[in-house]
Steps between C-alpha positions, in 0.01 A plus 500: 500500500789738564608465137149594389505803729834614359375454145187703576717777647716504189195512274349786702818706478511450122131577446411843359196513729648319799219247461560128463210268424546155647279218375487261794190283533596392854614843621244522778545139608874551558431816701663738251172687474632817662813611670862539404470321165154598372330837544169434327303196390274456198292184482336379181186294556256295297197293587564143606360343183717729287806416710430128467458527124818704454717266706355189333588648162843625606618199701295211361350419840155366585242725665543311828879545493456872448245521781749330734761762409251782558407359844870495593538872419415802707129577452426771243315701765817516710709593194255783429522618860880517489523669160539869428332445164283221363465446127205281411557315174137385467430783256761379254844609394408851388331586828786350703753703300297814566508427875877439484554828313309680775725344765809598299380861473449510875846355567679737267324806651633426848 
C-alpha cells in the first residue's frame, strides 16, 4: 500500500489540476475512503439486476455467482452514505457522463 501511496503522490504533483482520479472498486472496504490517501470519494451505482447482467457479461459468471459476490461486498446503501458524490448509471452512459462532468466542474472550481 505504501507504494500505491507514493505513486498517487507523484501523480498528484505532476497533475495540472492537482487532482488524481483513482479507480478502486474496493476503496471503501480497505478503509481508504478518506484520510491521508484519499480526500473525496465518488461511488458509481446501478440497480442490482443491471449489476448482475453487467458482471455476467463481463466475467462469464452465472447469476448466482454474481449474487454471491454482491452479498460479499459492502452494501450499496453504505457506499452511498460514505460517498461525497454518487453517480447513478441507471439512466445510461450519457446521463452518467453528465453527472461525472458536473462532479469534475465542482472539483476544478475548488
